[in-house]
N, C-alpha and C positions, 0 to 999 in steps of 0.2 A: 663529281669530285667528292670524296668523303671528307667530312669535316674532322677537326681535331678529336682524337679518340679519348680525350680527357677534358677536365675543366678548362675553359679557355683562359688565355693569358690575361684577359681583362677582368677576371673574377666573376663574369656572368655565368649563368647556368648554361651547360652545354647539352645539347640533345640533337637528334636528327632533325634538320630543318624541314619545314613543310615543302610540298612539291613546288610551291611558288618561289621559294627562297633561293633556288638555284645553287644550293650548297653554301659553304662559307660558315662564318662564326657569328652567333648572335651576340650583340653588344648591348649591355644594360648595366647601370643607367646610361642615358645618352652621353656620348663622348662630349667633352667640352668643345664649344665652338661649332657643334653640329648644326647645320642649317635646319630651319623649320620644315616640317613635313608639308608636302604638297596637299592642298585641299581640293584638288581636282583629280578624279579618277578617269582613266582613259575610256572606260565603258559607261560609268555611272554618272559622270558629270561632276558638278560642284557639290561639296559637302554641305550638309545642313547643320551638323553639330559634331564637335570633337570631344571625346571623353578621354582624359589622360589618366593612365595608371602610374602610380609612383611607388617608391619604396617607403619604408617607415620614416625616412628623413626628408621626404618631399621631393626627391629627385625623380624625374620622369623616366619610366622604364619602357613604355610603349603607349600607343594611342589606339582607341577604337573610334572609327569615323562612320557617322551615319549619313546615308544618302537616301533620297526619296526617288526611287525608280518608278516611273509611270506604270510600268508593267507589274511591279511587285509591291507597291506602296511604300515599303521601307526596306532598306538593305544596309547591312553593316560590313565594314571591312577593317581588319586590324592592320596597323602600320608599325613596323619595327625596324630597328637598325641592325644591319649585318655587315661584316667585313667583306668588301667586294674584291674583285680581281684587282691586283696591283696594290693591295694593302690599304685601300681607302674605304672608310665607312660609307654606307649608302642606305637610303630608305627603301624598303620593299613592302609590297602589299602582302604581308605574310604574318601569321600568328607567331608569337614567341614560343619557345619550347616550354613545356610545363615542368613542374607546377608553377602557376602564375600568381602574382600578388593580388590581393583583394583590391577592389575599387574603393577609394576613400581611406586607404591604409594610413596615410599621414595623420588624419584626424583621430583614427583609432589609436595610434601610438601616443598622441598628445593627451588623450583622455583615458588613462588606464583604469579609472574607477567607474566609468560610465557603462551603462548597460548597452547591449548591441542589438540592433535590428537588422536582420538580413532580408533583403528583397531580391527579386529576380529582375536584373537589367539595370543598366546605368541610368536610363531616363527615370525609372521609378526611384532610384536611389537619390538622384539630384532633387527630384520633386519632394520626396519625403523629408529630406534634410531641412526644408523650409518650415514644415509644420510638425515635425517630430524632433524638436531640438533637444529633448531630454535624453534621446538615444543617439549613439553613433550609428549611422545608417551605412551599410556596406553591401556589396554584391560581388559575385564572381564573374570572371570573363567567360563568355560562351553561351549565355542565355540559359535555357532550361536544362541543357545537357552539360553545363560547365562546372557543376559543383565538385565533381570528382577530380578536377585538375587544378584546384586552387590551393593556396598555402593557408590552411586553416589553423596552423599552430598558434597564430595570434589569439585564438579563442580560448587558449588555456587559462583556466580559472576565471573566465568571464561569464556573466549571465547573458544568455543569448535568446532572442525571440525571432522566429522566422515568420514572415508574412508571405504566403504563397499567392501567386496569381490565381484567379478564379476559373481554372480549367484543369483538365487532367494533366497537362504538361506542368502546370504550376504545382499540383499535388505531388507529382513525381519528383520535381526539383526539391520540394520541402522534405520529402522522405530521404533523398540522397544527402541533402545538406545537413539534415539532423543527424544522420549516421556519422558522417565524417567529422562534424563539429563535436559530437559526443566523444568520438575516438580521439580527438585532439586534446581532450581534457577539459572541456568547458565545465564550469561550476554547475550550470543547469542549461537545459535546452527546452524551449517552449515553442509551440506552433499555434498561430492564431487560427481560431475556428471561424470559418466563413459560412454564414447561413445562406438561405436561398435568395436573399436580396442581392448577393454578389454573383454576377453572371458574365458570360461572354468574355472571359479573360481579364476582367477588371483588375487593375493593380493600383498601388498608391500613386503611380505617375498620372493616373486618370482623375485624381481628386481635384475638383474645381474646374474640370473641363466641361464647359457648358454645352459642348456638342455631344456629350455622352450622358446617359441617364446616371444619376448619382444614387447609390444605394442607401446613403445616410445623409442627413441634413446638417450635421454639426461635427466638426473635427474632433470634438471631445469624445464623441462616440468611438472614433478610431483609436484615440488614446486609451479608452477604457478596454477596448478589445485587445490591445496589446498587453495591458496590465492583467487582464483575465485570461490570457492565452493558456492553453492546457499544457501542463508539464509532460514532457516526453520521458517515460520511464524506460529507457533503453535506447540504444543507438542503432538498431537494425530494423529495416522496413518490415520484416516478417515477425518481429517480436510481439508478444501479447500486449506489452505496454505501449507499443508504438502504433497509435492510430490517430494521427492528427487529422484534422483541422477542417476538412472541407466536406460538406454534405453532398456536393455534386461529385460523387465518385469515391469519397472516403467517409467512413462513419466514425463518429467520435466514440471514445471508450464508454462502455456501459458502466453504470454505477457499481454493479457486481464485480466487473473486472477491475475498476478502480480500487475497490475495497480489498479484494482477494489477490489482485495481481496474478491471477491464474495459477497460484501456487508456486510461482517462480520467485527466486530471490530478488530483492531490490537491486537494481542495477547501480553501478558506480561509474563515474566518468572513466573512459578508456577501456572498459571491459563490460560487454553487454550483460554477461551473467557469469560471475566467478564461480569457481568450485566451492562447494560447501563442505566444511570440515565434518559435518554430521553425516555425510554420504548422501546418496540420492537414490530414489526408487527407479525402477525401469520405466514406469509410466511417466514420471517427471522428466527423466532423461530423454524420452522420446520427443517431448515438446520443448525441451530447453533450447534456447537460442544463444549461439555463440558469436562473438565478434569475428569478422573475417581475419584470416591470417595476414599479418603485416610482413611485407617484404622490405628488408633494409636495402639489399641490392637485388632487384628483380631477377629471379631464376637461379640465384646463387647463394644469397645470404638471407635467411628468414629469421624472424624474431626468435629469441632464445639464445642458447649458448652454442657457438660454432667453434670447433677446433680445426685449425689449418696446420697440417704437418708436412714437413719436407726436409730433405737433407741440407746440411750447411752449404752456403755459397750458391744456392740455387736461385735466390732472389725473393725470399720470403719477406724480408723487411721492405723491399720495394713494393711488394704486393700489399702489405699492411698499410703503407703510406698512401698507395693508390686508393684503397678502400676508404680510408679516413678522409682524404681530401675530396673525393667524389661526393660523399654524403654531406660533408660540411658545406660544399659549394653548390649542392644540387646539380652536380654534373653527372658524368657517366663513368662507370667502372667497367673494366674488361672491354673497353671501346664501344660497347653497345648497350649496356644496362643503365637506363636512365634512373637516377636515384632521387627520391623525394628528400628535399633538404631538411636538415636537422642539426642539433648540437652533437658534437663528437668529442670524446675524451680519448686521446692517443697516448698510451703509456709506452714510449719508445725507450725501453730500459737498457738496450744495448747500444744506444746512440748518445751523443751529446748535442747541445744546441748548435754548435758550429757545423757538425756533420748534417744535422737536420736542415739547416739553412742551405747548405750546399746542395743537398738532394732536392729540396723544394725549388731552388733556382733552376736546377737541371730539368725538373719535371714541369714546373708551371711558369717559369720565367719571372721577371721582376717588373714588368710594365704595368701591372695592376695589383691592387691589394690582395693578399691571400685571405681566405675566409676567417673572419673573427670568431666564427662559431666552432672553430677547431682549436681545442686546448691541448697543448703538449706538456708532458712531464717526462723527464729523463731519470727521475728517481721516485720511488714509491715504496712505502712500507709493505711488508708481507701481509697477506690477508688476515692472518691471526694476530697481527701486531699493529692494528689500526688501519690497514689498507682497505678492508671491506667497509668500514665506517666512512672513510674518505670517499669511496665510490658512491655510497648512499648520499653523502653530503653534496657531491657534484650533481647527482641526478636531481636533487631538490633545488639546486641553485640556478638551473638553466630553464629556458622556456620550453624547449622541445627535445628532451634527451632521446637520441636516436641510436647512437652506436658508441660502444666502448671497444677499443682495440688494445690488447695486451701483447706486447712483443718484448720479451718472450715470457711464456708461462712460468718457467722455472724461477724467474726473478720475484714473483709475487706469491708463489705457492706456499701454503702454510707448512710449518715444520712437521716432519713425519711423527706419527704417534707409534712408538715402539710396541704398544699393546695390541695394535690392529694388524691384520694381515696386509700384505702389500696391495692386494686387490681392494680391500676396504679403504685403505688409506688413499689410494689413487682416486677411488670413486668419490669419497667425501671431500677431498681437497678441491675437486672441480665442481661438485654439486652445490657448494655454497654460492658460487657465481651463477650457476644455472638457476638457482632460486631467485636471485636478484633480477636476472633477465626476465624470468617468467612473471615475477611480481609487477614489474614496471612495463612489460611488453615492449622491450627494446632489444637490440642486438648486442651481444658481447662476443667478440672474436678473440680467441687466444691463439697465438702462434706458438708452435711446439716443434721440437726437433724429431726427425725420423730416426729409426734405429739403423744400425749398420748392416742389417741383413741385405743380401744382394738379390733384389728384384723378386720377392715372393709372388706367387701367382695371384694372391689377393692383395692388392696394394694397401688395403686398410690394415694389414698386418705390419705395415711399416711404422706405425705409431709407437714411439718409444715408451716403454712402461707396460703395465698390465692392461687387460681389457676393461679395467675399472674406469680408465679415462674415457675411452670411446663409449662406454656404457652411460657415463654421466652426461656427456655432451648430447645436445639435441640434434646436432648435425656434425658430420666430419668431412673435411675436404683434404685431399692428398695432392700435393704438388710433386710431380715425379718426372724425372728425365727419362725419356725412352728413345729408342731408335726411330727415326722417321724425319719427316719434313718439319715438324713442329719443334719448338725449343723445350716444351714440357707438355705434360698432360695433367689436367686437373680432374680428379675423380671426386664425386660428391654423392652423399646419401645421408638421410636423416629421417626423423620422425615425421616431419612435415615437408621434407625436401625430396622431390623426385630424384631417382638415381640418374646421374649423368656422367659422361666422360667427354671432356672438351679439350681440343688441341689449342695450345697457347703459343703466342709469339712474343718474345721480349724485345722491346726497342731499347737497346742500350744507350742510345743517344738521349732519349727522354726519360728512361727508367720506367717505362710503362708496359704493363702486360695487356695483351689484346687477345680476345677469343677468335680463333680462326674458323671454328665450326666443330662438328662432332669429331671426336678423336679417331673414330674408326675409318673415316674417309681419308684422313691424312696418314694414319698408321698403315692402312692397307696398301696404298699405292707403293710406298717405299719398301715395306716389308715384302711385298710380292716380288718386287724387282730384286731384292737381295736373295730371296729364296731361289728364284730362277737362276741367278748368277751362280749360287753354290751348287745347285743341281746340275747345271751345265758343266761346271768345272769338274765335278766328280764323275759324271757320266754314267752312273749306275743308280738303281733304286736305293732310296734312303728312308729311314724312319723319321718321324717328326722330331724325335729327341736328337738324332744325329745332325739334322739340319739346324736345330736351335743351337747346338753346341758350336756351330761355325759362325753364328751371327751375334755380334756383340749387342748386349742390352735387349735381346729377344728372349722371351720365356718360351718354354716348351708348349705351354697351353696356347699362347697366341700364335705360335707357328702351326700347331695342330689345326686350330680353327681356320687359319688362313689357307693352309694346304687343302683342306676339304672344300673350301669355297672356290679355290682356284681349279680344283678337279672338276667341279660342277660345270664350269664354263670352258673347260678344255685347256687351261693354261698349263696344267700339269696332268700326268697320268697316274691314277691310283692303281697300284698293283698289290692288292691285298694288304693295304695299309702301309705300303712302302711306295714312295713317290719318285717319279723320274720326269725330267723335262722332255717334252715332245721334240722329235727331230724337226729340222727346218721344213716347213710346209705342212706339218701336222697341226691339228687343233687351230687355236686362234693365234694371231701374231703376238709374240712376246713383247 
């Protein structure tokens, strides 16, 4: 059973459940009155310890339960609550969908000015909290491989130190954690340097364990190691400045590298190495390290400015609302794209609050709170009349600015400059937003109307205005109605966005857009059937232009490609570029 294609009605993050979850909807925080989790596993026996993950307000989201299996020494199983058959919540031995909250998040929220110590594993975190009281000690779910699936945005503007386990897996965890924490906007990231006294996977959870050799004799040495941890100059494991902390498998930065930083610019939080206004040599560019591309909606919306264009009444505003809600809730857009949660500004400038409320009730229900991280405005000044400054102010006011949606672009566009050409005016009007998106490494989506042209062969020619608009945007998406089984086709291309064509289905009951798959598969089946119908009806060879003229919403180009494909497999006969349907019994079955 496929779970809800959008954020669940209880406000929890929606994602594809694990194989153990048997489908359904993840519920978090735990519903009121939910019974306690069973501490007995059918295969692993009785639990030895329960680690509870909470949200920033202290409400339990899920548990990680430790068992001691005689065969494996120690085993962990996550336990989370899902909506079961019959609409009743139930515990399952299944991991919650990502991204997942940090362990000890409640204390982190209560101590906003404290420095943060990141360790690997809940056991180490609990132990370190007892003798590292000056720091808030946190970890991420999933052990050495869990850093990339955690909600690190709480590290924004925090001073963070990472203590790795004393093995290769610990070093890898430190590298990945440092990268994602740096990208989350931490004020600084440091990694403790472990010398050869620290062996065999030793971690802070082992301190004071008399069954294990202790690398140091005084806890104050551990404190000093944290205080003297080496600053990470950059957030990428491959960068010249990133060489933390462990001699067993990782070397510390050399003095020469510390002083010269390998000729690269000093890094800043959120950007491993920004562009330099003075330019860059080919040699320096060859070695320059860039932060990974950020996906706002995986596979569809990348950081930067995205323009989505479509004709009126096609469902663009529903799409804009889908995107905004999915990112703010940490849910899914297009039914399948799991979004990392963040703060969202939605400028719904063709709506009012009453209509927005009605649409959200239709889309998300009313049984659970809607995301507080989604900020709506139905009125906004033009960009050249204070609107741009207000956008910058919002970005500065939230913890993790992720997405800004402008519906529609014409409502905030600056007034035309009569001294510029139409192209230059179009380009610059949108470029001001593109620069904001690039500066802050977030996504800005502007909804725009399509022109009245009837189905040009290149769908990107549908964008109303000059090519200055598409030239200024980092990515362009076109929502277009076509003949076929799908309700629409979404075309996409951009500087960092691979070209795609996706068939979409619109659920009018919920107001949700869902991706069915590659458009060609849905387009081809229906279009082939219509071509065969017309060829059989005429009964004589026809050119692709003649066939296209008989099929509503079909372009000559798409009919031509489809006819040649059909001819290769015998569904039609090609007679010198004129096509005819085979007689009954000839070729393949129609």
